[in-house]
N, C-alpha and C positions, 0 to 999 in steps of 0.2 A: 041339295046342297052341290053344285059341281064347280071344277074348273078346270079350264082346259090350259094345257102346258104345252110349251114350243120348246119341243126338244129333239134333235137329230144325234141321234147316238154315233160317237166316233168306230166304235167296235160292232158287231151284229150283238144282236140282245138272242140269249139262248137261256136255258133252263138253269143251267149251271154261272151264268151272269146275271141272269137276271135283278135279284139282290146289288147286288155292284151298283147295275144303273141307274135303281131305284135310290140307293142311300147317294152316290156320287153325281148323278147325272141329273135324274127327271126331279128332283127335290131344290137344285139350284139352277134348274133353268126356268125361262121366264114365264109368266102367267099371262094368256092373251086376252084369257072370257073368265069372267066369275058371276055366278050364276049364286042367289040367294035368296029361299022362302018364296024361288020363281019369278025375283027379280033380277034384272041383269045390274051388277054393279060395275063391271069393266068389260069392252067390250074393244077387239081391235088394239089392246094394250093400250085404250082410254077409259080413264075413270067417267062414269055416268052419274056420279053422284051433284048432291048441288050443294058444295061446300061454300061456308063464306067464311075466310083466311082471318077477318077480322074475330069473329064471334069463338073460332077456335085458340088463336093467342087470347082474348080474353079467359076464355074458359081454362085455357092450361095456368096461366100466371096466379088465379085465383087457386088452380088446385095444389099448383107448387108451394105457394104460400101457406096452407092446410098441412101440405106436407109436412115443410120445415118446422112449422109448430109444433106438428107431435114428434120431431126427432129430436 
């Protein structure tokens, strides 16, 4: 699995500030590409997945009802 982040550091990256860049910069930067199990899921900031919004809403509604029954 691989992600490619779009990170332009506001200050130079050095050994003594690398963790700060990672925690506060790189992790919050935009993801441009995502590859999982050799399949490109996102490329150039665009999802490559075939999603059906109606099916997602239907399934979410069903799962929410089941969750509320358990609570």
